[in-house]
C-alpha positions as CSV (number, residue, x, y, z in Angstrom):
1,X,4.2,53.2,22.0
2,X,1.5,51.2,23.9
3,X,-2.1,51.6,22.6
4,X,-4.5,53.5,24.8
5,X,-7.8,51.8,25.8
6,X,-9.7,53.9,23.2
7,X,-7.2,53.0,20.4
8,X,-7.3,49.3,21.5
9,X,-11.1,49.3,21.3
10,X,-11.0,50.8,17.8
11,X,-8.3,48.3,16.6
12,X,-10.4,45.4,18.0
13,X,-13.5,46.7,16.2
14,X,-11.7,47.1,12.9
15,X,-10.2,43.6,13.3
16,X,-13.6,42.0,13.9
17,X,-15.1,43.8,10.9
18,X,-12.2,42.7,8.6
19,X,-12.7,39.1,9.8
20,X,-16.4,39.3,9.0
21,X,-15.6,40.7,5.5
22,X,-13.2,37.9,4.8
23,X,-15.6,35.2,6.1
24,X,-18.3,36.6,3.8
25,X,-16.1,36.8,0.8
26,X,-14.7,33.3,1.3
27,X,-18.3,32.0,1.6
28,X,-19.8,33.6,-1.5
29,X,-16.8,33.4,-3.9
30,X,-17.2,29.7,-4.8
31,X,-21.0,30.3,-5.2
32,X,-20.5,33.1,-7.6
33,X,-18.3,30.9,-9.7
34,X,-20.5,27.8,-9.8
35,X,-24.1,29.0,-9.1
36,X,-24.7,32.8,-9.8
37,X,-28.4,32.6,-8.8
38,X,-27.7,31.1,-5.4
39,X,-25.3,33.8,-4.1
40,X,-27.9,35.3,-1.8
41,X,-29.3,32.0,-0.6
42,X,-26.0,30.4,0.4
43,X,-24.3,33.5,1.8
44,X,-22.6,33.6,5.2
45,X,-24.8,33.6,8.3
46,X,-23.9,37.3,8.9
47,X,-26.2,39.6,6.8
48,X,-25.2,42.9,8.5
49,X,-22.8,44.4,11.0
50,X,-23.9,47.3,13.2
51,X,-21.0,48.9,15.0
52,X,-19.1,45.6,15.0
53,X,-22.2,43.8,16.3
54,X,-23.5,41.2,13.7
55,X,-27.0,40.4,12.6
56,X,-27.3,36.8,11.4
57,X,-29.4,35.4,8.6
58,X,-31.2,33.2,11.2
59,X,-32.4,36.4,12.9
60,X,-33.4,37.9,9.6
61,X,-35.3,34.8,8.6
62,X,-37.1,34.6,11.9
63,X,-38.1,38.3,11.8
64,X,-39.2,38.1,8.2
65,X,-41.3,35.0,9.0
66,X,-42.8,36.7,12.0
67,X,-44.1,39.6,9.9
68,X,-44.9,38.0,6.5
69,X,-45.2,34.3,7.1
70,X,-48.9,34.1,6.8
71,X,-49.2,35.8,3.5
72,X,-46.1,34.1,2.0
73,X,-47.3,30.7,3.1
74,X,-50.7,31.2,1.5
75,X,-49.0,32.1,-1.8
76,X,-46.7,29.0,-1.5
77,X,-49.6,26.7,-0.8
78,X,-51.4,28.0,-3.9
79,X,-48.2,27.4,-6.0
80,X,-47.8,23.9,-4.5
81,X,-51.4,23.0,-5.5
82,X,-50.8,24.1,-9.1
83,X,-47.4,22.3,-9.2
84,X,-49.0,19.1,-7.9
85,X,-51.7,19.3,-10.5
86,X,-49.1,19.8,-13.2
87,X,-47.2,16.7,-12.0
88,X,-50.4,14.7,-12.0
89,X,-51.1,15.6,-15.6
90,X,-47.5,15.4,-16.8
91,X,-47.3,19.2,-17.6
92,X,-44.1,21.2,-17.4
93,X,-43.8,24.9,-17.8
94,X,-40.2,25.8,-18.8
95,X,-38.3,28.9,-18.0
96,X,-38.2,29.5,-21.8
97,X,-42.0,29.6,-21.9
98,X,-42.0,32.0,-18.9
99,X,-39.5,34.4,-20.6
100,X,-41.5,34.3,-23.9
101,X,-44.7,35.1,-22.0
102,X,-43.1,38.0,-20.2
103,X,-41.8,39.3,-23.5
104,X,-45.3,39.0,-25.1
105,X,-46.8,40.9,-22.2
106,X,-44.1,43.6,-22.4
107,X,-44.7,44.0,-26.2
108,X,-48.4,44.7,-25.6
109,X,-47.2,47.9,-23.8
110,X,-44.6,48.7,-26.4
111,X,-41.8,47.9,-24.1
112,X,-38.8,45.6,-24.2
113,X,-38.8,42.8,-21.6
114,X,-36.0,44.4,-19.7
115,X,-37.8,47.8,-19.6
116,X,-41.0,46.1,-18.5
117,X,-39.4,44.2,-15.7
118,X,-37.6,47.4,-14.6
119,X,-40.9,49.2,-14.5
120,X,-42.5,46.5,-12.4
121,X,-39.6,46.7,-10.0
122,X,-39.6,50.5,-9.7
123,X,-43.4,51.1,-9.7
124,X,-44.7,48.0,-7.9
125,X,-41.6,46.8,-6.1
126,X,-41.9,43.4,-7.8
127,X,-38.5,41.7,-8.4
128,X,-38.1,39.9,-11.8
129,X,-37.7,36.5,-10.2
130,X,-40.7,37.0,-8.0
131,X,-42.8,38.1,-11.1
132,X,-41.7,35.0,-13.0
133,X,-42.2,32.6,-10.1
134,X,-45.4,33.9,-8.5
135,X,-47.3,35.5,-11.3
136,X,-46.3,34.3,-14.8
137,X,-45.5,30.7,-14.0
138,X,-48.8,30.0,-12.2
139,X,-50.8,31.7,-15.0
140,X,-49.1,29.6,-17.7
141,X,-49.4,26.4,-15.6
142,X,-53.2,27.0,-15.1
143,X,-53.7,27.8,-18.8
144,X,-51.9,24.5,-19.8
145,X,-54.1,22.6,-17.3
146,X,-57.3,23.9,-18.9
147,X,-56.1,24.0,-22.5
148,X,-58.1,20.9,-23.5
149,X,-61.3,22.5,-22.0
150,X,-61.1,25.6,-24.1
151,X,-62.3,25.7,-27.7
152,X,-63.4,28.7,-29.8
153,X,-66.7,28.1,-31.6
154,X,-67.8,29.6,-34.9
155,X,-70.6,31.4,-33.1
156,X,-68.1,33.0,-30.7
157,X,-65.8,34.1,-33.5
158,X,-68.7,35.6,-35.5
159,X,-70.0,37.6,-32.5
160,X,-66.5,38.9,-31.8
161,X,-66.0,39.8,-35.5
162,X,-69.3,41.8,-35.5
163,X,-68.3,43.5,-32.3
164,X,-65.1,44.7,-33.9
165,X,-66.1,45.3,-37.5
166,X,-69.9,45.3,-37.6
167,X,-72.4,48.1,-37.9
168,X,-72.5,50.7,-35.0
169,X,-74.8,53.4,-33.8
170,X,-73.4,56.8,-32.8
171,X,-75.6,58.1,-29.9
172,X,-76.0,60.9,-27.4
173,X,-76.9,60.0,-23.8
174,X,-78.6,61.7,-20.8
175,X,-78.2,60.1,-17.4
176,X,-80.2,60.9,-14.3
177,X,-80.2,59.5,-10.7
178,X,-84.0,59.6,-10.5
179,X,-86.4,57.8,-12.9
180,X,-89.1,60.5,-12.6
181,X,-86.5,63.2,-13.4
182,X,-85.3,61.2,-16.4
183,X,-88.9,60.7,-17.7
184,X,-89.7,64.4,-17.4
185,X,-86.4,65.3,-19.2
186,X,-87.1,62.8,-21.9
187,X,-90.5,64.4,-22.6
188,X,-88.6,67.7,-23.2
189,X,-86.1,65.9,-25.5
190,X,-88.9,64.2,-27.5
191,X,-90.6,67.6,-27.9
192,X,-87.4,69.2,-29.2
193,X,-85.0,66.6,-30.5
194,X,-82.6,69.2,-31.9
195,X,-82.1,70.4,-28.3
196,X,-80.9,67.0,-27.0
197,X,-77.2,68.1,-27.0
198,X,-78.1,71.3,-25.0
199,X,-80.2,69.3,-22.5
200,X,-77.3,66.9,-22.0
201,X,-74.8,69.7,-21.3
202,X,-77.2,71.3,-18.9
203,X,-78.9,68.4,-17.1
204,X,-77.1,65.1,-17.6
205,X,-75.4,63.7,-14.5
206,X,-72.8,61.9,-16.5
207,X,-70.1,64.5,-16.6
208,X,-67.9,62.9,-19.2
209,X,-70.6,62.8,-21.9
210,X,-72.4,66.0,-20.7
211,X,-69.3,68.0,-21.6
212,X,-69.5,67.0,-25.2
213,X,-73.3,67.3,-25.6
214,X,-74.0,63.7,-24.5
215,X,-71.9,62.0,-27.1
216,X,-70.7,58.5,-26.2
217,X,-68.5,56.0,-28.1
218,X,-70.4,54.2,-30.9
219,X,-72.5,51.3,-29.7
220,X,-71.8,47.9,-31.4
221,X,-73.5,44.5,-30.9
222,X,-72.0,41.9,-28.6
223,X,-69.8,44.4,-26.7
224,X,-71.7,45.0,-23.4
225,X,-75.2,45.4,-22.1
226,X,-77.6,43.8,-24.6
227,X,-80.5,46.0,-23.5
228,X,-78.5,49.1,-24.4
229,X,-77.4,47.6,-27.7
230,X,-81.0,46.6,-28.6
231,X,-82.3,50.1,-27.7
232,X,-79.7,51.8,-29.8
233,X,-80.2,49.6,-32.9
234,X,-84.0,50.0,-32.7
235,X,-83.6,53.8,-33.2
236,X,-83.8,55.8,-36.4
237,X,-81.6,58.9,-36.7
238,X,-82.6,61.6,-34.2
239,X,-85.1,59.2,-32.6
240,X,-85.1,59.0,-28.7
241,X,-85.2,55.8,-26.8
242,X,-87.4,55.0,-23.8
243,X,-85.8,55.5,-20.3
244,X,-83.7,52.5,-19.3
245,X,-82.2,51.5,-16.0
246,X,-78.4,51.2,-16.1
247,X,-77.1,50.1,-12.7
248,X,-78.5,52.6,-10.2
249,X,-78.9,55.3,-12.9
250,X,-81.6,56.0,-15.5
251,X,-80.7,56.9,-19.0
252,X,-82.1,57.5,-22.5
253,X,-80.5,57.8,-25.9
254,X,-80.7,59.7,-29.1
255,X,-79.4,58.1,-32.2
256,X,-77.2,60.4,-34.2
257,X,-76.4,58.2,-37.2
258,X,-75.6,54.7,-38.3
259,X,-72.0,53.7,-38.9
260,X,-71.8,51.0,-41.6
261,X,-69.9,47.7,-41.1
262,X,-66.3,47.6,-42.4
263,X,-65.1,44.7,-44.5
264,X,-61.4,43.8,-44.0
265,X,-59.4,42.8,-47.1
266,X,-59.0,39.1,-47.8
267,X,-55.2,39.4,-47.2
268,X,-55.9,40.7,-43.6
269,X,-58.4,38.1,-42.7
270,X,-56.1,35.3,-41.6
271,X,-54.3,37.7,-39.2
272,X,-57.6,39.1,-37.9
273,X,-59.0,35.6,-37.4
274,X,-55.9,34.6,-35.5
275,X,-56.1,37.7,-33.3
276,X,-59.8,37.2,-32.5
277,X,-59.4,33.5,-31.8
278,X,-56.4,34.3,-29.5
279,X,-58.4,36.9,-27.6
280,X,-61.4,34.7,-27.1
281,X,-59.2,31.8,-26.1
282,X,-57.4,34.0,-23.5
283,X,-60.6,35.2,-22.0
284,X,-62.1,31.7,-21.8
285,X,-58.8,30.3,-20.4
286,X,-58.8,33.0,-17.7
287,X,-62.3,31.9,-16.6
288,X,-61.5,28.2,-16.8
289,X,-58.2,28.7,-14.9
290,X,-60.0,30.6,-12.2
291,X,-62.6,27.8,-11.9
292,X,-59.9,25.1,-11.9
293,X,-57.9,26.9,-9.2
294,X,-61.0,27.2,-7.0
295,X,-61.6,23.5,-7.5
296,X,-58.0,22.7,-6.6
297,X,-58.4,24.7,-3.4
298,X,-61.7,23.1,-2.5
299,X,-60.4,19.6,-3.0
300,X,-57.1,20.1,-1.4
301,X,-56.3,18.8,2.1
302,X,-54.2,21.6,3.6
303,X,-53.1,21.6,7.2
304,X,-51.8,25.0,8.3
305,X,-49.3,24.6,11.1
306,X,-47.7,28.1,11.1
307,X,-49.3,30.2,13.8
308,X,-51.0,27.2,15.5
309,X,-49.1,26.4,18.8
310,X,-50.7,22.9,19.2
311,X,-50.0,21.8,15.6
312,X,-46.5,23.3,15.8
313,X,-45.7,20.9,18.6
314,X,-47.1,18.0,16.7
315,X,-45.2,18.9,13.5
316,X,-42.0,20.7,14.5
317,X,-40.3,22.6,11.7
318,X,-43.3,22.4,9.4
319,X,-45.3,25.3,8.2
320,X,-48.0,23.5,6.3
321,X,-49.0,20.0,4.9
322,X,-50.5,20.1,1.4
323,X,-52.1,16.9,0.3
324,X,-49.6,15.0,2.4
325,X,-46.6,17.0,1.3
326,X,-44.8,19.1,3.9
327,X,-43.7,22.7,3.5
328,X,-40.9,23.5,6.0
329,X,-40.8,26.6,8.2
330,X,-37.3,27.1,6.8
331,X,-38.6,27.2,3.3
332,X,-41.3,29.8,4.2
333,X,-38.8,31.8,6.2
334,X,-36.3,31.9,3.2
335,X,-39.1,32.9,0.9
336,X,-40.2,35.7,3.3
337,X,-36.6,36.9,3.4
338,X,-36.2,36.8,-0.3
339,X,-39.3,39.0,-0.7
340,X,-39.1,41.3,2.3
341,X,-35.6,40.9,3.7
342,X,-34.4,44.4,2.8
343,X,-37.1,46.2,4.7
344,X,-37.0,43.8,7.6
345,X,-33.3,44.1,7.9
346,X,-33.5,47.8,7.9
347,X,-35.8,47.6,10.9
348,X,-33.4,45.2,12.7
349,X,-30.5,47.5,12.1
350,X,-32.5,50.3,13.7
351,X,-33.4,48.1,16.6
352,X,-29.8,47.1,17.0
353,X,-28.7,50.8,17.1
354,X,-31.3,51.6,19.8
355,X,-30.3,48.6,21.9
356,X,-26.7,49.5,21.7
357,X,-27.5,53.1,22.7
358,X,-29.6,51.9,25.6
359,X,-26.8,49.6,26.8
360,X,-24.3,52.4,26.6
361,X,-26.5,54.8,28.6
362,X,-27.2,52.0,31.1
363,X,-30.9,52.2,30.5
364,X,-33.5,49.4,29.9
365,X,-37.0,49.2,28.5
366,X,-39.4,47.3,30.8
367,X,-42.9,46.0,30.5
368,X,-44.2,48.9,32.6
369,X,-42.7,51.3,30.1
370,X,-44.3,49.5,27.2
371,X,-47.7,49.5,28.8
372,X,-47.4,53.2,29.6
373,X,-46.6,54.0,26.0
374,X,-49.6,52.0,24.8
375,X,-51.8,53.9,27.2
376,X,-50.3,57.2,26.0
377,X,-50.9,56.2,22.3
378,X,-54.5,55.2,23.1
379,X,-55.2,58.6,24.7
380,X,-53.5,60.5,22.0
381,X,-55.7,58.9,19.3
382,X,-58.9,59.4,21.3
383,X,-59.4,55.9,22.6
384,X,-60.6,56.7,26.1
385,X,-63.3,55.3,28.4
386,X,-66.3,57.2,29.7
387,X,-64.3,58.2,32.8
388,X,-61.4,59.6,30.7
389,X,-59.1,56.6,31.1
390,X,-57.2,55.2,28.1
391,X,-59.2,52.4,26.5
392,X,-56.2,50.1,25.7
393,X,-58.4,47.2,24.6
394,X,-60.2,49.2,21.9
395,X,-56.9,50.8,20.8
396,X,-55.2,47.4,20.3
397,X,-58.2,46.2,18.4
398,X,-57.9,49.2,16.1
399,X,-54.2,48.7,15.6
400,X,-54.6,45.0,14.7
401,X,-57.8,45.4,12.7
402,X,-55.9,45.2,9.3
403,X,-55.5,41.5,9.9
404,X,-51.7,41.6,9.3
405,X,-50.5,43.5,12.4
406,X,-50.4,41.4,15.5
407,X,-50.2,42.8,19.0
408,X,-46.7,41.4,19.3
409,X,-45.6,43.1,16.1
410,X,-47.2,46.4,17.2
411,X,-45.2,46.3,20.4
412,X,-42.0,45.2,18.8
413,X,-42.0,47.5,15.8
414,X,-43.8,50.6,17.1
415,X,-44.0,50.7,20.9
416,X,-40.5,49.4,21.8
417,X,-38.6,51.8,19.5
418,X,-40.6,54.8,20.7
419,X,-40.0,53.9,24.4
420,X,-36.3,53.3,23.7
421,X,-35.8,56.7,22.1
422,X,-37.7,58.4,24.9
423,X,-35.4,56.7,27.4
424,X,-32.4,58.0,25.5
425,X,-33.5,61.7,25.4
426,X,-35.7,62.1,28.5
427,X,-32.9,63.5,30.6
428,X,-32.1,66.2,28.1
429,X,-35.7,67.5,27.5
430,X,-37.1,70.2,29.7
431,X,-39.5,73.2,29.5
432,X,-38.7,76.6,30.9
433,X,-40.9,79.6,31.2
434,X,-39.7,81.1,28.0
435,X,-40.7,77.9,26.1
436,X,-44.1,78.1,27.7
437,X,-44.6,81.8,26.9
438,X,-43.5,81.3,23.3
439,X,-45.8,78.3,23.0
440,X,-48.7,80.4,24.3
441,X,-48.0,83.2,21.9
442,X,-47.7,80.7,19.0
443,X,-50.9,78.8,19.8
444,X,-53.1,81.5,21.3
445,X,-51.6,84.9,20.5
446,X,-52.7,87.3,17.8
447,X,-51.9,86.5,14.2
448,X,-51.2,88.8,11.3
449,X,-53.6,88.6,8.4
450,X,-51.8,89.3,5.2
451,X,-52.0,89.1,1.4
452,X,-48.8,87.5,0.0
453,X,-47.0,87.2,-3.3
454,X,-44.3,84.5,-3.7
455,X,-41.8,84.9,-6.4
456,X,-38.9,82.8,-7.7
457,X,-36.2,85.5,-8.4
458,X,-35.0,88.9,-7.2
459,X,-35.7,90.7,-10.4
460,X,-39.4,89.6,-10.6
461,X,-39.8,90.4,-6.9
462,X,-38.4,93.9,-7.3
463,X,-40.7,94.6,-10.3
464,X,-43.8,93.4,-8.5
465,X,-42.9,95.2,-5.3
466,X,-42.6,98.5,-7.2
467,X,-46.0,98.0,-8.8
468,X,-47.5,97.2,-5.4
469,X,-46.0,100.3,-3.9
470,X,-47.2,102.6,-6.7
471,X,-50.8,101.2,-6.4
472,X,-51.3,100.9,-2.6
473,X,-54.7,99.1,-2.5
474,X,-55.8,95.5,-1.7
475,X,-57.6,94.9,-5.0
476,X,-54.5,95.7,-7.1
477,X,-52.3,93.6,-4.8
478,X,-54.7,90.7,-5.2
479,X,-54.5,91.0,-9.0
480,X,-50.7,91.0,-8.7
481,X,-50.8,87.9,-6.6
482,X,-53.1,86.2,-9.1
483,X,-50.8,87.1,-12.0
484,X,-47.3,86.7,-10.5
485,X,-47.4,84.5,-7.4
486,X,-45.8,81.0,-7.9
487,X,-47.4,79.7,-4.8
488,X,-50.8,78.0,-5.6
489,X,-52.8,79.1,-2.5
490,X,-51.9,82.8,-2.8
491,X,-52.3,82.8,-6.6
492,X,-55.8,81.2,-6.6
493,X,-57.0,83.3,-3.6
494,X,-56.0,86.8,-4.8
495,X,-53.0,86.7,-2.3
496,X,-54.9,85.5,0.7
497,X,-52.9,83.1,2.9
498,X,-53.4,81.6,6.4
499,X,-52.6,84.2,9.2
500,X,-49.0,84.3,10.3
501,X,-48.3,83.4,14.0
502,X,-45.3,84.0,16.2
503,X,-42.7,81.3,16.7
504,X,-44.0,79.2,13.8
505,X,-40.5,78.5,12.5
506,X,-40.3,81.2,9.8
507,X,-38.4,84.0,11.7
508,X,-37.8,86.3,8.8
509,X,-41.4,86.3,7.7
510,X,-42.7,86.6,11.2
511,X,-40.4,89.5,12.1
512,X,-41.5,91.5,9.0
513,X,-45.2,90.6,9.4
514,X,-45.5,91.6,13.0
515,X,-43.7,94.9,12.3
516,X,-46.5,96.0,10.0
517,X,-49.7,98.0,10.6
518,X,-52.9,97.4,8.6
519,X,-52.4,98.7,5.0
520,X,-48.6,98.5,5.2
521,X,-46.5,96.9,2.4
522,X,-43.6,94.8,3.5
523,X,-40.1,94.8,2.1
524,X,-39.0,91.8,0.0
525,X,-38.5,88.9,2.4
526,X,-35.9,86.3,1.3
527,X,-36.5,82.8,2.6
528,X,-34.7,79.9,1.1
529,X,-34.9,80.3,-2.7
530,X,-38.2,82.3,-2.5
531,X,-38.9,86.0,-2.4
532,X,-42.1,87.1,-0.6
533,X,-44.0,90.4,-0.6
534,X,-46.8,90.9,2.0
535,X,-49.6,93.5,2.5
536,X,-51.0,93.7,6.1
537,X,-54.7,93.4,6.5
538,X,-54.8,93.5,10.3
539,X,-54.5,91.3,13.4
540,X,-56.7,88.5,14.7
541,X,-58.2,88.9,18.2
542,X,-57.0,86.1,20.6
543,X,-59.8,83.9,22.1
544,X,-57.6,82.9,25.1
545,X,-56.0,85.9,26.8
546,X,-54.6,84.4,30.0
547,X,-51.8,81.8,30.0
548,X,-53.1,80.3,33.2
549,X,-56.3,79.2,31.5
550,X,-54.5,76.7,29.2
551,X,-51.2,76.2,31.0
552,X,-51.8,72.4,31.8
553,X,-52.8,71.5,28.2
554,X,-50.1,73.7,26.8
555,X,-47.3,72.2,28.9
556,X,-48.4,68.7,27.9
557,X,-48.5,69.5,24.2
558,X,-45.2,71.4,24.2
559,X,-43.5,68.6,26.2
560,X,-44.7,66.1,23.6
561,X,-43.5,68.2,20.7
562,X,-40.1,68.9,22.3
563,X,-39.7,65.2,23.2
564,X,-40.6,64.1,19.6
565,X,-38.2,66.5,18.1
566,X,-35.4,65.4,20.5
567,X,-36.2,61.7,19.6
568,X,-35.9,62.5,15.8
569,X,-32.6,64.3,16.3
570,X,-31.2,61.6,18.5
571,X,-32.1,58.8,16.1
572,X,-30.6,60.7,13.2
573,X,-27.4,61.1,15.2
574,X,-27.3,57.4,15.9
575,X,-27.7,56.6,12.2
576,X,-25.1,59.1,11.0
577,X,-22.5,58.1,13.5
578,X,-22.9,54.3,13.1
579,X,-20.7,52.0,11.2
580,X,-23.2,49.8,9.3
581,X,-22.3,47.1,6.7
582,X,-25.3,45.7,4.9
583,X,-24.2,42.5,3.2
584,X,-27.7,41.4,2.4
585,X,-28.3,44.6,0.2
586,X,-24.9,44.1,-1.4
587,X,-25.8,40.5,-2.3
588,X,-29.1,41.5,-3.8
589,X,-27.2,43.8,-6.1
590,X,-25.1,41.0,-7.5
591,X,-25.9,40.3,-11.2
592,X,-28.4,37.5,-11.6
593,X,-28.3,35.2,-14.7
594,X,-31.3,33.2,-15.8
595,X,-30.8,29.5,-15.7
596,X,-30.6,27.7,-19.0
597,X,-33.3,25.0,-19.2
598,X,-32.0,21.5,-19.6
599,X,-33.5,21.2,-23.0
600,X,-31.4,24.2,-24.2
601,X,-28.1,22.9,-22.9
602,X,-25.9,21.3,-25.5
């Protein structure tokens, strides 16, 4: 039997998708066998298919570069500077050293390396390879570059040892914002030293210590502000210090008692010495590495081509030139895709869906439409001129003020999708008199003031309702709400909740509330998995009584809300009915094996 046109279209679509699958599989299979890490980098040009319409890697790279090129290039330039310095000094940081450092950092938090990397990925969206390449490797490289500059002296060790094991002074503290207030309070403390703790609780503006009578952690030498340490160690027990300035606050101390120094056992000293030396060395290395990196940046000759139209013509295909070494646009684009490809591709998929829907509906988004949407957004967010016109210039300055969003990106990622969705639903959105009347009642009509108790199960609700019925007064109802309500607002406010309006989207609650008179107790209202009991306190008096007084503003607001709702529904329909194959996401989920350094290969 011959195929119908609809069946033929489906068959062709399926055939195209199968072909794309085969092409993708054929392209990545050899890669998986020979180079597991390069699977994503050498995949087929097609990264996704949306309703049989492909999105290429070229497009993904371009869009990723458009959005993140500047930040990624800056990071790449910094790494190139460090790499060049390492080559100059004959320094190499191996992958084994990187793994050992990650393992050392993870152990500080009591985690395995795998658990630590997983935590970084889940909590900070940092991929393991990105963490190794962009954070750990530069840190190790800089440390190696400054290693010969960092030595731990005997004096530094002795100070650190005293700071950890030396004598300490346990103190109480009172902090005030005003010097004069601090001086007056100190006089009271000097007159009655045994009342220092009570004064701290009552008057100190440092809440953390005030709650425990002014007690602060013991003060040791060489651990912080030398003035504070000197003041503490100059005190005898119960003696009170002069008023000292600490930042923008004024403080004074009372010594509680001296804590004697501790003497580690001879067996523990080698380990302690090693720990202290490592800590001092790490701190000095961080400072030296920071200084070296600033020096590398200051001495580098960097020509940034990306984003400069004139230089882009002079150096086609180049993103930057670092001390004579070129960084290609392709490399930066690939790096942008590696870091941000997933989120960029999601946006391109959505854009493709909208473009397909517009084409099917025979609609287009023009420059006039985009300008009108920008004007609408400016007005909506309060950017208007003195004569009430949209201040587009000020609005665009606000949108791009973060330094990362350009006007082009704003139009592409926010304005165009919004206009496209409006085009798709504008013919189906209309207001009738019933909508306007309901909108008026919801926004300006009377509201029911109630006390409410929210419960999680039928049995509890029945018990509480019976107690409320047997004791018909507001005070008792409020106590019931405080004791039984699982909803924080009603529980903390003796049952008081915001007044209930009509047409607010909770039909069962509204129907019950508006059927009550002041003093009435509602039945048990079931909504979702909650059980609600209400007591009516009365009705609010509407400020606006005539629809005609607010009709223009009301129609505008209701139209906007109805349009936004229709846009959301339409987009959800497009997503749910689409056939989307995301090869990029699938490739990212392929297992990645760490490369074995050459030195480890047999």
